[in-house]
All heavy atoms as an XYZ file, in Angstrom:
928
protein
N     -24.985    -23.718    -17.266
C     -24.975    -22.415    -17.913
C     -24.850    -21.285    -16.884
O     -24.129    -20.320    -17.109
C     -26.255    -22.273    -18.755
C     -26.350    -20.995    -19.502
S     -25.097    -20.936    -20.789
C     -25.564    -19.509    -21.643
N     -25.578    -21.429    -15.774
C     -25.521    -20.399    -14.736
C     -24.121    -20.276    -14.155
O     -23.672    -19.179    -13.848
C     -26.523    -20.701    -13.620
C     -27.951    -20.471    -14.003
C     -28.867    -20.728    -12.823
C     -30.306    -20.527    -13.216
N     -31.220    -20.743    -12.095
N     -23.429    -21.410    -14.017
C     -22.072    -21.385    -13.474
C     -21.120    -20.659    -14.418
O     -20.232    -19.925    -13.981
C     -21.573    -22.801    -13.198
C     -22.229    -23.438    -12.003
C     -21.647    -24.798    -11.727
C     -22.331    -25.436    -10.528
N     -21.769    -26.739    -10.210
N     -21.288    -20.862    -15.715
C     -20.432    -20.196    -16.692
C     -20.648    -18.690    -16.631
O     -19.685    -17.909    -16.647
C     -20.693    -20.739    -18.118
C     -20.233    -22.202    -18.205
C     -20.000    -19.884    -19.170
C     -20.581    -22.872    -19.500
N     -21.907    -18.268    -16.547
C     -22.216    -16.842    -16.451
C     -21.620    -16.263    -15.173
O     -21.029    -15.182    -15.182
C     -23.743    -16.607    -16.520
C     -24.086    -15.154    -16.201
C     -24.280    -17.006    -17.882
N     -21.742    -16.975    -14.079
C     -21.198    -16.527    -12.802
C     -19.673    -16.384    -12.876
O     -19.103    -15.398    -12.412
C     -21.589    -17.488    -11.670
C     -21.108    -17.117    -10.279
C     -21.672    -15.774     -9.849
C     -21.499    -18.185     -9.283
N     -19.014    -17.344    -13.488
C     -17.562    -17.289    -13.640
C     -17.172    -16.101    -14.525
O     -16.235    -15.360    -14.207
C     -17.008    -18.612    -14.215
C     -15.561    -18.468    -14.651
C     -17.156    -19.727    -13.201
N     -17.876    -15.892    -15.630
C     -17.577    -14.778    -16.522
C     -17.782    -13.426    -15.825
O     -16.951    -12.518    -15.954
C     -18.429    -14.855    -17.785
C     -18.040    -15.938    -18.787
C     -19.037    -15.989    -19.942
C     -16.637    -15.702    -19.312
N     -18.862    -13.298    -15.085
C     -19.125    -12.055    -14.350
C     -18.030    -11.819    -13.313
O     -17.521    -10.705    -13.168
C     -20.526    -12.079    -13.701
C     -20.701    -10.933    -12.719
C     -21.601    -12.031    -14.774
N     -17.650    -12.860    -12.607
C     -16.580    -12.745    -11.607
C     -15.276    -12.328    -12.258
O     -14.564    -11.456    -11.748
C     -16.402    -14.084    -10.853
O     -17.639    -14.448    -10.247
C     -15.324    -13.975     -9.800
N     -14.939    -12.915    -13.388
C     -13.727    -12.548    -14.121
C     -13.768    -11.103    -14.614
O     -12.768    -10.386    -14.548
C     -13.487    -13.498    -15.287
C     -13.037    -14.917    -14.914
C     -12.977    -15.798    -16.155
C     -11.700    -14.882    -14.209
N     -14.926    -10.671    -15.090
C     -15.061     -9.289    -15.548
C     -14.900     -8.298    -14.385
O     -14.248     -7.263    -14.531
C     -16.410     -9.077    -16.234
C     -16.543     -9.671    -17.625
C     -17.978     -9.548    -18.131
C     -15.585     -8.984    -18.589
N     -15.483     -8.627    -13.242
C     -15.345     -7.764    -12.066
C     -13.881     -7.710    -11.623
O     -13.350     -6.640    -11.335
C     -16.261     -8.236    -10.919
C     -17.729     -7.989    -11.293
C     -15.911     -7.545     -9.608
C     -18.732     -8.602    -10.343
N     -13.232     -8.859    -11.572
C     -11.819     -8.902    -11.177
C     -10.948     -8.123    -12.170
O     -10.040     -7.388    -11.773
C     -11.339    -10.345    -11.071
N     -11.243     -8.248    -13.461
C     -10.477     -7.514    -14.473
C     -10.691     -6.012    -14.327
O      -9.743     -5.225    -14.422
C     -10.875     -7.976    -15.879
N     -11.932     -5.621    -14.061
C     -12.230     -4.196    -13.843
C     -11.502     -3.658    -12.629
O     -10.954     -2.550    -12.649
N     -11.477     -4.432    -11.551
C     -10.775     -4.012    -10.336
C      -9.275     -3.908    -10.609
O      -8.618     -2.964    -10.153
C     -11.051     -4.996     -9.202
N      -8.730     -4.853    -11.348
C      -7.292     -4.837    -11.644
C      -6.918     -3.636    -12.513
O      -5.880     -3.011    -12.301
C      -6.874     -6.139    -12.329
N      -7.756     -3.295    -13.469
C      -7.451     -2.179    -14.365
C      -7.585     -0.827    -13.675
O      -6.993      0.154    -14.114
C      -8.362     -2.222    -15.591
C      -8.004     -3.350    -16.540
S      -8.908     -3.285    -18.099
C     -10.579     -3.592    -17.585
N      -8.362     -0.760    -12.609
C      -8.589      0.522    -11.931
C      -7.951      0.564    -10.546
O      -8.264      1.449     -9.754
C     -10.095      0.793    -11.798
O     -10.704     -0.263    -11.039
C     -10.759      0.902    -13.169
N      -7.059     -0.362    -10.261
C      -6.419     -0.429     -8.943
C      -5.585      0.833     -8.701
O      -4.675      1.139     -9.483
C      -5.541     -1.675     -8.857
S      -4.900     -1.974     -7.211
N      -5.872      1.589     -7.635
C      -5.136      2.835     -7.369
C      -3.653      2.602     -7.073
O      -3.286      1.624     -6.418
C      -5.839      3.408     -6.138
C      -7.191      2.767     -6.138
C      -6.972      1.399     -6.696
N      -2.819      3.517     -7.555
C      -1.379      3.429     -7.341
C      -0.959      4.307     -6.156
O      -1.801      4.895     -5.470
C      -0.624      3.828     -8.609
C      -0.936      5.251     -9.054
O      -1.663      5.987     -8.347
O      -0.451      5.642    -10.133
N       0.344      4.414     -5.931
C       0.873      5.187     -4.801
C       0.459      6.650     -4.888
O       0.117      7.265     -3.880
C       2.396      5.066     -4.732
C       2.971      5.850     -3.575
C       4.174      5.199     -2.956
O       4.531      4.085     -3.309
N       4.796      5.885     -2.029
N       0.472      7.206     -6.089
C       0.092      8.606     -6.266
C      -1.354      8.840     -5.821
O      -1.661      9.850     -5.179
C       0.275      9.006     -7.733
C      -0.021     10.437     -8.037
C       0.227     10.737     -9.513
C      -0.164     12.167     -9.833
N      -0.012     12.469    -11.265
N      -2.251      7.919     -6.150
C      -3.651      8.054     -5.760
C      -3.811      7.952     -4.240
O      -4.595      8.693     -3.643
C      -4.495      6.977     -6.448
N      -3.058      7.051     -3.610
C      -3.114      6.922     -2.152
C      -2.614      8.209     -1.491
O      -3.242      8.717     -0.553
C      -2.289      5.723     -1.685
C      -2.988      4.415     -1.845
N      -3.661      3.800     -0.813
C      -3.121      3.605     -2.917
C      -4.172      2.664     -1.236
N      -3.859      2.528     -2.527
N      -1.503      8.733     -1.994
C      -0.942      9.959     -1.418
C      -1.930     11.113     -1.558
O      -2.158     11.870     -0.614
C       0.387     10.301     -2.100
C       1.009     11.573     -1.575
C       2.301     11.905     -2.299
C       2.830     13.256     -1.874
N       4.019     13.645     -2.608
N      -2.521     11.247     -2.720
C      -3.477     12.322     -2.969
C      -4.685     12.219     -2.027
O      -5.130     13.228     -1.463
C      -3.938     12.264     -4.425
O      -4.901     13.245     -4.689
N      -5.210     11.022     -1.847
C      -6.362     10.834     -0.966
C      -6.000     11.118      0.489
O      -6.773     11.749      1.223
C      -6.899      9.402     -1.101
N      -4.823     10.687      0.908
C      -4.390     10.947      2.282
C      -4.149     12.434      2.511
O      -4.490     12.969      3.580
C      -3.133     10.140      2.610
C      -3.369      8.635      2.768
C      -2.048      7.880      2.733
C      -4.128      8.342      4.054
N      -3.593     13.132      1.538
C      -3.385     14.576      1.657
C      -4.730     15.304      1.756
O      -4.882     16.224      2.565
C      -2.582     15.106      0.467
C      -1.128     14.698      0.445
S      -0.162     15.393      1.790
C      -0.272     17.133      1.418
N      -5.698     14.894      0.959
C      -7.023     15.524      1.003
C      -7.675     15.313      2.368
O      -8.268     16.234      2.938
C      -7.911     14.966     -0.109
N      -7.540     14.109      2.900
C      -8.105     13.816      4.222
C      -7.417     14.648      5.303
O      -8.077     15.212      6.179
C      -7.972     12.314      4.544
O      -8.689     11.575      3.550
C      -8.537     11.991      5.908
N      -6.103     14.746      5.235
C      -5.351     15.533      6.222
C      -5.735     17.012      6.135
O      -5.921     17.667      7.170
C      -3.848     15.355      6.010
N      -5.877     17.536      4.922
C      -6.278     18.937      4.756
C      -7.668     19.191      5.326
O      -7.891     20.205      5.991
C      -6.219     19.343      3.283
C      -4.810     19.590      2.813
O      -3.959     20.037      3.568
N      -4.554     19.284      1.557
N      -8.584     18.289      5.077
C      -9.933     18.418      5.625
C      -9.895     18.396      7.145
O     -10.556     19.198      7.807
C     -10.840     17.284      5.101
O     -10.919     17.383      3.681
C     -12.231     17.360      5.697
N      -9.104     17.486      7.701
C      -8.987     17.384      9.163
C      -8.464     18.698      9.762
O      -9.048     19.230     10.710
C      -8.060     16.223      9.541
C      -7.819     16.130     11.025
C      -8.791     15.596     11.862
C      -6.637     16.592     11.587
C      -8.586     15.527     13.234
C      -6.420     16.525     12.952
C      -7.401     15.984     13.777
O      -7.195     15.935     15.135
N      -7.396     19.229      9.202
C      -6.812     20.470      9.737
C      -7.790     21.631      9.575
O      -7.988     22.429     10.508
C      -5.457     20.778      9.064
C      -4.952     22.162      9.462
C      -4.434     19.716      9.438
N      -8.418     21.747      8.413
C      -9.384     22.830      8.198
C     -10.537     22.746      9.194
O     -10.957     23.767      9.754
C      -9.920     22.803      6.770
C      -8.891     23.243      5.741
O      -7.839     23.795      6.144
O      -9.135     23.024      4.535
N     -11.056     21.539      9.430
C     -12.135     21.362     10.402
C     -11.691     21.758     11.806
O     -12.434     22.395     12.551
C     -12.632     19.910     10.415
C     -13.404     19.538      9.169
O     -13.725     20.439      8.353
O     -13.675     18.327      8.982
N     -10.473     21.380     12.180
C      -9.947     21.720     13.504
C      -9.773     23.233     13.659
O     -10.098     23.797     14.702
C      -8.617     21.010     13.770
C      -8.778     19.572     14.144
C      -9.543     19.511     15.434
C      -9.722     18.130     15.947
N     -10.554     18.077     17.140
N      -9.266     23.882     12.629
C      -9.099     25.343     12.675
C     -10.463     26.009     12.817
O     -10.659     26.885     13.672
C      -8.357     25.864     11.423
C      -8.449     27.381     11.316
C      -6.903     25.429     11.453
N     -11.433     25.595     12.003
C     -12.765     26.194     12.058
C     -13.416     25.999     13.423
O     -14.031     26.924     13.958
C     -13.669     25.613     10.963
C     -13.276     26.101      9.575
O     -12.518     27.092      9.470
O     -13.728     25.479      8.589
N     -13.285     24.802     13.993
C     -13.925     24.552     15.287
C     -13.187     25.237     16.432
O     -13.783     25.563     17.446
C     -14.051     23.049     15.554
O     -12.780     22.465     15.736
N     -11.897     25.501     16.254
C     -11.122     26.137     17.326
C     -11.270     27.649     17.346
O     -11.430     28.239     18.405
C      -9.633     25.791     17.189
O      -9.445     24.416     17.378
N     -11.197     28.285     16.185
C     -11.218     29.747     16.158
C     -12.497     30.328     15.572
O     -12.735     31.522     15.699
C      -9.998     30.316     15.387
C      -8.714     29.941     16.058
C     -10.016     29.911     13.943
N     -13.295     29.516     14.939
C     -14.534     30.009     14.346
C     -14.330     30.425     12.900
O     -13.221     30.400     12.366
N     -15.423     30.832     12.279
C     -15.373     31.171     10.858
C     -15.830     32.600     10.576
O     -15.842     33.022      9.435
C     -16.256     30.206     10.047
O     -17.596     30.272     10.547
C     -15.748     28.779     10.137
N     -16.206     33.365     11.617
C     -16.734     34.716     11.394
C     -15.868     35.762     12.067
O     -15.191     35.492     13.046
C     -18.158     34.803     11.924
C     -19.092     33.873     11.196
C     -20.509     34.012     11.656
C     -21.276     32.948     10.926
N     -22.568     33.053     10.707
N     -15.910     36.945     11.517
C     -15.232     38.086     12.117
C     -13.720     37.931     12.145
O     -13.108     37.323     11.270
N     -13.124     38.490     13.178
C     -11.657     38.462     13.317
C     -11.179     37.024     13.478
O     -10.148     36.653     12.921
C     -11.222     39.324     14.515
C     -11.640     40.744     14.247
C      -9.758     39.141     14.809
C     -10.791     41.837     14.702
N     -11.913     36.214     14.233
C     -11.518     34.817     14.421
C     -11.493     34.097     13.076
O     -10.595     33.296     12.802
C     -12.463     34.114     15.382
N     -12.463     34.397     12.222
C     -12.495     33.790     10.895
C     -11.302     34.205     10.060
O     -10.730     33.403      9.327
N     -10.901     35.467     10.184
C      -9.718     35.953      9.461
C      -8.460     35.261      9.969
O      -7.580     34.894      9.183
C      -9.598     37.468      9.609
N      -8.370     35.077     11.291
C      -7.236     34.356     11.867
C      -7.226     32.919     11.348
O      -6.186     32.379     10.976
C      -7.271     34.400     13.406
C      -7.012     35.830     13.880
C      -6.259     33.428     14.006
C      -7.266     36.039     15.357
N      -8.406     32.312     11.313
C      -8.516     30.948     10.792
C      -8.060     30.853      9.352
O      -7.364     29.915      8.973
N      -8.428     31.840      8.537
C      -7.989     31.847      7.138
C      -6.470     31.976      7.057
O      -5.826     31.359      6.216
C      -8.671     32.980      6.361
C     -10.149     32.759      6.141
C     -10.448     31.465      5.408
O      -9.806     31.127      4.423
N     -11.439     30.729      5.892
N      -5.902     32.783      7.962
C      -4.444     32.911      8.003
C      -3.776     31.599      8.371
O      -2.756     31.219      7.775
N      -4.353     30.902      9.349
C      -3.798     29.604      9.742
C      -3.879     28.594      8.598
O      -2.958     27.814      8.374
C      -4.525     29.064     10.977
C      -4.271     29.809     12.288
C      -5.203     29.297     13.381
C      -2.820     29.671     12.704
N      -4.972     28.643      7.864
C      -5.122     27.736      6.716
C      -4.112     28.068      5.620
O      -3.595     27.176      4.949
C      -6.544     27.801      6.166
C      -7.565     27.165      7.089
C      -8.967     27.316      6.533
C     -10.008     26.842      7.507
N     -11.379     27.045      6.996
N      -3.814     29.365      5.455
C      -2.812     29.764      4.469
C      -1.429     29.255      4.873
O      -0.653     28.790      4.026
C      -2.796     31.281      4.310
N      -1.131     29.310      6.172
C       0.145     28.782      6.661
C       0.203     27.276      6.427
O       1.223     26.738      5.996
C       0.351     29.127      8.159
C       1.535     28.372      8.740
C       0.519     30.623      8.340
N      -0.921     26.599      6.700
C      -0.969     25.147      6.452
C      -0.682     24.847      4.991
O       0.101     23.958      4.668
C      -2.345     24.592      6.827
C      -2.509     23.114      6.455
C      -3.951     22.726      6.216
C      -4.459     23.374      4.977
N      -5.719     23.017      4.474
N      -1.286     25.633      4.112
C      -1.105     25.401      2.682
C       0.340     25.665      2.256
O       0.898     24.931      1.447
C      -2.064     26.289      1.895
C      -2.090     26.007      0.416
C      -3.167     26.830     -0.267
C      -3.228     26.512     -1.738
N      -4.257     27.281     -2.421
N       0.951     26.707      2.838
C       2.303     27.086      2.437
C       3.381     26.218      3.070
O       4.405     25.951      2.452
C       2.563     28.551      2.803
N       3.159     25.780      4.301
C       4.200     25.056      5.033
C       3.789     23.623      5.356
O       4.537     22.674      5.116
C       4.570     25.805      6.338
C       5.622     25.046      7.111
C       5.018     27.216      6.044
N       2.606     23.472      5.899
C       2.161     22.154      6.369
C       1.955     21.138      5.269
O       2.409     19.994      5.375
N       1.293     21.545      4.198
C       1.027     20.603      3.107
C       2.310     20.100      2.448
O       2.454     18.892      2.226
C       0.081     21.228      2.084
N       3.270     20.979      2.137
C       4.523     20.461      1.566
C       5.275     19.530      2.526
O       5.848     18.527      2.103
C       5.338     21.724      1.278
C       4.327     22.802      1.116
C       3.226     22.450      2.069
N       5.220     19.847      3.817
C       5.898     18.984      4.796
C       5.209     17.625      4.862
O       5.876     16.582      4.885
C       5.897     19.641      6.177
N       3.879     17.629      4.868
C       3.139     16.365      4.889
C       3.416     15.558      3.629
O       3.562     14.331      3.677
C       1.643     16.635      5.041
N       3.518     16.242      2.499
C       3.813     15.566      1.237
C       5.179     14.889      1.289
O       5.334     13.739      0.848
C       3.758     16.577      0.095
O       4.031     15.946     -1.128
N       6.162     15.581      1.851
C       7.495     14.994      1.983
C       7.485     13.779      2.907
O       8.151     12.771      2.640
C       8.489     16.036      2.504
C       8.871     17.139      1.527
C       9.713     18.200      2.225
C       9.599     16.577      0.320
N       6.723     13.874      3.991
C       6.628     12.736      4.915
C       5.976     11.536      4.238
O       6.420     10.397      4.413
C       5.859     13.126      6.175
C       6.601     14.038      7.133
C       5.669     14.520      8.248
C       7.816     13.341      7.719
N       4.925     11.782      3.460
C       4.284     10.674      2.747
C       5.222     10.081      1.710
O       5.257      8.863      1.525
C       2.977     11.129      2.104
C       1.804     11.316      3.056
C       0.584     11.855      2.313
C       1.457     10.023      3.771
N       5.987     10.933      1.028
C       6.963     10.414      0.058
C       7.953      9.476      0.738
O       8.365      8.465      0.170
C       7.730     11.556     -0.613
C       6.901     12.315     -1.627
O       5.870     11.785     -2.076
O       7.287     13.457     -1.964
N       8.324      9.823      1.967
C       9.337      9.042      2.682
C       8.761      7.770      3.324
O       9.400      6.717      3.294
C       9.978      9.910      3.759
C      11.103      9.230      4.511
C      11.814     10.184      5.446
C      12.968      9.473      6.140
N      13.730     10.381      7.003
N       7.577      7.847      3.900
C       7.076      6.742      4.723
C       5.907      5.946      4.127
O       5.582      4.878      4.626
C       6.653      7.249      6.102
C       7.798      7.814      6.897
C       7.868      9.160      7.200
C       8.833      6.996      7.335
C       8.930      9.678      7.937
C       9.893      7.500      8.057
C       9.937      8.840      8.363
O      10.987      9.346      9.077
N       5.258      6.456      3.070
C       4.109      5.747      2.502
C       4.577      4.647      1.555
O       5.346      4.901      0.629
C       3.183      6.705      1.757
C       1.963      6.074      1.083
C       1.006      5.492      2.130
C       1.241      7.100      0.226
N       4.122      3.446      1.819
C       4.344      2.318      0.910
C       2.989      1.768      0.506
O       2.081      1.674      1.332
C       5.154      1.218      1.604
C       6.579      1.609      1.909
C       7.388      0.471      2.535
O       6.901     -0.682      2.571
O       8.502      0.755      3.002
N       2.856      1.432     -0.756
C       1.597      0.889     -1.263
C       1.856     -0.495     -1.829
O       2.698     -0.667     -2.705
C       0.976      1.820     -2.329
C      -0.282      1.183     -2.911
C       0.652      3.176     -1.723
N       1.149     -1.460     -1.279
C       1.224     -2.833     -1.775
C       0.070     -3.051     -2.737
O      -1.092     -2.841     -2.383
C       1.132     -3.834     -0.619
C       2.321     -3.750      0.318
O       3.413     -3.368     -0.137
O       2.152     -4.075      1.513
N       0.385     -3.462     -3.953
C      -0.621     -3.715     -4.972
C      -0.878     -5.217     -5.029
O       0.024     -5.994     -5.315
C      -0.141     -3.197     -6.324
C      -1.209     -3.289     -7.378
O      -2.040     -4.185     -7.381
N      -1.183     -2.347     -8.306
N      -2.126     -5.605     -4.759
C      -2.502     -7.010     -4.771
C      -3.316     -7.370     -6.012
O      -4.083     -8.323     -6.000
C      -3.287     -7.350     -3.504
C      -2.446     -7.200     -2.260
C      -2.605     -6.107     -1.419
C      -1.472     -8.136     -1.940
C      -1.820     -5.963     -0.282
C      -0.690     -8.002     -0.805
C      -0.870     -6.912      0.016
O      -0.089     -6.775      1.135
N      -3.140     -6.604     -7.068
C      -3.825     -6.902     -8.319
C      -5.189     -6.254     -8.396
O      -5.414     -5.384     -9.221
N      -6.110     -6.659     -7.533
C      -7.452     -6.084     -7.582
C      -7.668     -5.010     -6.523
O      -8.646     -4.281     -6.572
C      -8.544     -7.169     -7.452
C      -8.439     -7.914     -6.134
C      -8.481     -8.129     -8.628
C      -9.612     -8.833     -5.843
N      -6.741     -4.908     -5.572
C      -6.819     -3.840     -4.583
C      -5.419     -3.475     -4.135
O      -4.470     -4.229     -4.324
C      -7.681     -4.235     -3.373
C      -7.216     -5.379     -2.472
C      -6.443     -4.817     -1.284
C      -8.408     -6.142     -1.963
N      -5.290     -2.293     -3.559
C      -3.993     -1.841     -3.065
C      -4.158     -1.340     -1.634
O      -5.219     -0.834     -1.267
C      -3.414     -0.753     -3.963
O      -4.316      0.319     -4.119
N      -3.108     -1.503     -0.856
C      -3.138     -1.128      0.557
C      -1.989     -0.161      0.817
O      -0.827     -0.468      0.540
C      -2.997     -2.375      1.455
C      -2.964     -1.988      2.929
C      -4.128     -3.366      1.188
N      -2.334      1.015      1.364
C      -1.331      2.003      1.723
C      -0.944      1.847      3.178
O      -1.803      1.674      4.045
N       0.357      1.887      3.436
C       0.859      1.730      4.805
C       1.909      2.799      5.074
O       2.667      3.159      4.189
C       1.507      0.365      4.997
C       0.613     -0.813      4.713
C       1.331     -2.125      4.905
C       2.433     -2.257      3.880
N       3.093     -3.554      3.885
N       1.935      3.253      6.309
C       3.024      4.107      6.773
C       4.011      3.173      7.460
O       3.646      2.456      8.399
C       2.529      5.185      7.758
C       1.536      6.122      7.081
C       3.704      5.949      8.359
C       2.121      6.992      5.987
N       5.240      3.153      6.975
C       6.277      2.263      7.514
C       7.403      3.122      8.069
O       7.997      3.921      7.342
C       6.810      1.302      6.427
C       7.883      0.392      7.000
C       5.676      0.490      5.829
N       7.644      2.955      9.371
C       8.700      3.728     10.028
C       9.368      2.839     11.062
O       8.703      2.276     11.923
C       8.092      4.963     10.695
C       9.101      5.913     11.268
C       8.410      7.160     11.799
C       9.436      8.060     12.434
N       8.829      9.199     13.106
N      10.680      2.720     10.937
C      11.479      1.913     11.861
C      10.923      0.488     11.996
O      10.827     -0.062     13.081
C      11.547      2.573     13.238
C      12.254      3.902     13.234
C      12.316      4.498     14.628
C      12.976      5.861     14.585
N      12.962      6.519     15.883
N      10.526     -0.090     10.883
C      10.031     -1.456     10.874
C       8.592     -1.612     11.318
O       8.017     -2.686     11.207
N       7.990     -0.544     11.843
C       6.596     -0.584     12.280
C       5.708     -0.150     11.117
O       5.981      0.857     10.461
C       6.403      0.346     13.481
C       5.050      0.185     14.132
O       4.473     -0.919     14.051
O       4.569      1.168     14.731
N       4.653     -0.895     10.856
C       3.784     -0.632      9.722
C       2.343     -0.429     10.193
O       1.827     -1.231     10.966
C       3.857     -1.817      8.761
O       2.939     -1.666      7.724
N       1.711      0.643      9.720
C       0.304      0.928     10.025
C      -0.448      1.126      8.715
O      -0.061      1.944      7.877
C       0.165      2.204     10.859
C       0.894      2.179     12.173
C       0.182      1.327     13.173
C       0.913      1.419     14.511
N       0.609      0.385     15.402
N      -1.527      0.396      8.539
C      -2.359      0.546      7.347
C      -3.132      1.853      7.447
O      -3.766      2.128      8.465
C      -3.327     -0.641      7.203
O      -2.549     -1.843      7.085
C      -4.216     -0.485      5.986
N      -3.061      2.677      6.387
C      -3.713      3.983      6.410
C      -4.689      4.201      5.251
O      -5.450      5.172      5.265
C      -2.679      5.127      6.421
C      -1.897      5.145      7.720
C      -1.742      5.050      5.229
N      -4.684      3.303      4.258
C      -5.611      3.474      3.144
C      -5.816      2.155      2.409
O      -4.980      1.257      2.471
C      -5.090      4.540      2.172
O      -3.800      4.221      1.702
N      -6.943      2.088      1.714
C      -7.300      0.913      0.929
C      -7.851      1.400     -0.395
O      -8.748      2.255     -0.424
C      -8.354      0.075      1.660
C      -8.929     -1.099      0.896
C      -7.875     -2.199      0.783
C     -10.164     -1.630      1.577
N      -7.297      0.893     -1.492
C      -7.743      1.318     -2.811
C      -8.342      0.175     -3.607
O      -7.773     -0.921     -3.659
N      -9.492      0.438     -4.212
C     -10.148     -0.551     -5.064
C     -11.091      0.181     -6.024
O     -11.676      1.197     -5.666
C     -10.896     -1.616     -4.235
C     -11.361     -2.770     -5.116
C     -12.030     -1.012     -3.437
C     -11.780     -4.007     -4.348
N     -11.202     -0.324     -7.242
C     -12.060      0.258     -8.274
C     -11.819      1.753     -8.459
O     -12.746      2.545     -8.588
C     -13.540     -0.011     -7.984
C     -13.936     -1.443     -8.180
C     -14.281     -2.240     -7.104
C     -13.942     -2.010     -9.448
C     -14.636     -3.564     -7.274
C     -14.298     -3.337     -9.630
C     -14.644     -4.115     -8.542
N     -10.556      2.175     -8.439
C     -10.217      3.561     -8.703
C     -10.459      4.519     -7.553
O     -10.295      5.726     -7.709
N     -10.854      4.029     -6.395
C     -11.103      4.892     -5.234
C     -10.200      4.473     -4.084
O      -9.986      3.282     -3.869
C     -12.562      4.812     -4.799
C     -12.884      5.722     -3.661
N     -13.058      7.078     -3.825
C     -13.018      5.477     -2.342
C     -13.299      7.626     -2.653
N     -13.285      6.678     -1.736
N      -9.702      5.465     -3.352
C      -8.885      5.187     -2.175
C      -9.689      5.571     -0.938
O     -10.140      6.714     -0.815
C      -7.551      5.966     -2.209
C      -6.756      5.710     -0.945
C      -6.740      5.569     -3.438
N      -9.875      4.618     -0.062
C     -10.576      4.854      1.190
C      -9.556      5.183      2.270
O      -8.554      4.470      2.420
C     -11.386      3.613      1.594
C     -12.464      3.278      0.609
C     -12.217      2.404     -0.434
C     -13.716      3.857      0.710
C     -13.192      2.093     -1.356
C     -14.709      3.551     -0.208
C     -14.449      2.673     -1.244
N      -9.796      6.277      2.997
C      -8.894      6.716      4.060
C      -9.679      6.815      5.357
O     -10.914      6.800      5.342
C      -8.291      8.100      3.728
O      -9.348      9.056      3.620
C      -7.487      8.057      2.442
N      -8.981      6.954      6.483
C      -9.698      7.123      7.746
C     -10.522      8.414      7.729
O     -10.150      9.393      7.087
C      -8.588      7.228      8.790
C      -7.362      6.727      8.128
C      -7.543      6.931      6.664
N     -11.625      8.400      8.454
C     -12.430      9.621      8.575
C     -11.717     10.599      9.500
O     -10.792     10.231     10.234
C     -13.808      9.272      9.158
O     -13.665      8.834     10.502
N     -12.156     11.832      9.470
C     -11.551     12.830     10.355
C     -11.779     12.470     11.826
O     -10.930     12.744     12.669
C     -12.085     14.241     10.062
O     -13.508     14.237     10.142
C     -11.653     14.711      8.685
N     -12.904     11.817     12.114
C     -13.173     11.377     13.487
C     -12.179     10.295     13.916
O     -11.705     10.285     15.047
C     -14.610     10.844     13.623
C     -15.681     11.891     13.462
C     -16.033     12.175     12.003
O     -15.625     11.394     11.096
O     -16.698     13.187     11.756
N     -11.859      9.387     13.003
C     -10.887      8.334     13.306
C      -9.497      8.927     13.539
O      -8.774      8.492     14.434
C     -10.851      7.305     12.177
C     -12.122      6.493     12.049
S     -12.182      5.511     10.530
C     -11.006      4.242     10.902
N      -9.138      9.927     12.728
C      -7.847     10.588     12.899
C      -7.788     11.275     14.255
O      -6.807     11.157     14.986
C      -7.590     11.600     11.760
C      -7.450     10.876     10.422
C      -6.351     12.443     12.052
C      -7.453     11.794      9.221
N      -8.855     11.982     14.592
C      -8.908     12.687     15.872
C      -8.771     11.708     17.038
O      -8.004     11.949     17.976
C     -10.224     13.462     15.974
C     -10.177     14.574     16.986
O      -9.151     15.278     17.052
O     -11.169     14.748     17.713
N      -9.469     10.606     16.957
C      -9.394      9.589     18.021
C      -7.972      9.027     18.129
O      -7.436      8.889     19.228
C     -10.391      8.470     17.744
C     -10.416      7.405     18.811
C     -11.440      6.327     18.515
C     -11.361      5.253     19.589
N     -12.226      4.121     19.303
N      -7.361      8.715     16.996
C      -5.997      8.164     17.012
C      -5.006      9.160     17.589
O      -4.128      8.791     18.377
C      -5.587      7.747     15.605
N      -5.131     10.426     17.225
C      -4.221     11.442     17.736
C      -4.412     11.659     19.235
O      -3.438     11.847     19.963
C      -4.393     12.753     16.969
C      -3.906     12.747     15.533
C      -4.282     14.043     14.837
C      -2.401     12.515     15.466
N      -5.657     11.623     19.686
C      -5.916     11.820     21.112
C      -5.460     10.623     21.936
O      -4.985     10.795     23.054
C      -7.392     12.109     21.360
C      -7.762     13.508     20.922
O      -6.973     14.435     21.016
N      -8.970     13.664     20.402
N      -5.568      9.414     21.389
C      -5.068      8.230     22.088
C      -3.558      8.302     22.244
O      -3.016      7.977     23.277
C      -5.456      6.958     21.334
C      -6.893      6.552     21.494
C      -7.249      5.334     20.654
O      -6.369      4.771     19.962
O      -8.417      4.947     20.700
N      -2.867      8.748     21.196
C      -1.409      8.853     21.241
C      -0.966      9.893     22.278
O       0.006      9.707     22.970
C      -0.839      9.220     19.868
C      -0.959      8.119     18.860
C       0.031      7.033     19.140
C      -0.018      5.980     18.062
N       0.768      4.820     18.364
N      -1.695     11.001     22.366
C      -1.298     12.066     23.283
C      -1.569     11.666     24.729
O      -0.964     12.196     25.641
C      -2.006     13.376     22.951
O      -3.400     13.262     23.171
N      -2.491     10.723     24.956
C      -2.784     10.271     26.314
C      -1.692      9.347     26.844
O      -1.562      9.170     28.039
C      -4.129      9.527     26.351
C      -5.309     10.471     26.132
O      -5.110     11.694     26.268
O      -6.399      9.985     25.798
N      -0.932      8.730     25.944
C       0.059      7.734     26.357
C       1.392      8.360     26.680
O       1.776      9.376     26.286
C       0.230      6.675     25.278
C      -1.022      5.850     25.143
C      -0.835      4.780     24.093
C      -2.101      3.938     23.992
N      -2.000      2.901     23.039
């Protein structure tokens, strides 16, 4: 009896994961939100949030919103591929045959790199 209950619970969990598996649109949205947070944090830490520096920072954020976000969206449209494995999905950036995993989706949520991970990856690339 316990085995039957365990199998049924496992099937219900798998069915729930399959029904809520995030699609490409969800991966793109989560990656855009993470990128926006990263840029906003960098602007705030670089120029500050008070006085004239804060006003400059707000201007930079407005430029990001007007120019940077649409450009990032176009890049994701071009290079983001999402593989759906039924109960989970994996977002990858694919360029010139090179593939990097950038997100993982399960149960309706897309997990993306933290801003610290992005910063580390960008700094490693600039060192090379």
